[in-house]
C-alpha positions in Angstrom: -0.5 0.0 -0.2 1.5 3.8 -0.9 1.3 6.4 1.5 -0.8 9.8 1.2 0.9 12.5 0.0 2.4 13.8 2.5 4.0 18.3 2.8 7.7 18.0 3.8 8.9 19.6 5.9 11.8 21.8 5.8 14.7 19.9 6.5 13.0 16.9 5.6 13.1 18.3 1.8 16.9 19.8 2.4 17.8 16.6 3.4 16.4 14.6 0.6 17.7 17.3 -1.7 21.7 16.2 -0.2 20.9 12.9 -2.3 19.0 13.8 -5.1 21.8 15.0 -7.4 21.3 17.9 -9.5 17.1 18.6 -8.6 16.7 22.1 -6.8 13.4 23.7 -6.4 13.0 27.0 -8.2 9.7 28.4 -7.9 8.8 26.8 -5.2 8.7 23.1 -7.4 12.1 20.8 -7.9 13.3 21.0 -10.8 16.1 19.6 -13.0 16.7 20.3 -16.4 18.5 17.2 -18.3 20.4 17.6 -21.9 20.4 14.6 -24.8 22.1 13.7 -26.9 19.0 14.3 -29.4 15.3 14.2 -29.1 14.0 10.9 -29.8 16.6 10.1 -26.7 14.7 13.1 -25.1 11.7 11.0 -25.9 12.6 7.9 -25.1 13.3 9.1 -21.7 10.3 11.1 -21.1 8.7 7.7 -22.3 10.4 5.3 -19.4 9.9 8.7 -16.7 5.6 8.0 -18.3 5.8 5.1 -17.4 6.8 5.0 -13.6 5.0 8.9 -12.8 1.8 6.0 -13.6 3.3 3.5 -11.5 3.2 6.3 -8.5 -0.3 8.1 -9.0 2.0 11.1 -9.6 2.8 12.9 -13.0 5.4 15.7 -13.6 5.2 19.1 -15.8 7.6 19.1 -17.7 9.1 20.9 -21.1 10.7 19.0 -23.3 12.9 21.0 -26.8 15.1 19.3 -29.0 17.1 18.2 -26.7 16.4 19.5 -23.2 13.9 18.5 -20.8 13.0 20.6 -18.4 10.9 19.7 -15.7 8.9 20.5 -12.2 8.1 18.3 -9.3 5.4 19.5 -6.8 2.0 18.2 -5.7 -1.4 19.8 -6.9 -3.6 17.8 -4.3 -2.4 19.9 -0.9 -2.0 22.8 -2.4 1.1 23.2 -5.1 3.6 22.1 -2.5 6.7 19.0 -2.5 5.3 16.5 -1.3 7.2 12.6 -0.9 5.7 11.5 -3.7 7.8 14.2 -6.1 11.0 13.5 -3.9 9.6 9.9 -5.1 9.7 10.4 -8.5 12.8 12.7 -8.5 14.7 9.8 -7.5 13.4 7.5 -10.0 14.0 9.9 -12.5 17.6 10.7 -11.5 17.5 6.9 -11.8 16.5 6.3 -14.9 18.9 9.6 -16.5 21.8 8.1 -15.5 21.7 4.8 -16.1 
């Protein structure tokens, strides 16, 4: 059973960011920009992330231009705050990107 969405406190978020290489908080969202060799690689990556996001029932806000992908994570269901699910999805994104 998955846990419910839970807003992260400041200290908890700071701890999570230490473990999430390349992620930062920007405009109140967990944010990372990734680069790929080409559009096909970027799109393939987005497809893999989409499958993981669907498993979590937690979906990113993202913007793709050619080989660059910017991802913002925030939980709308708890008032647009960064949640435990944002950190989980960020971890999955990083795991897939680092493969």
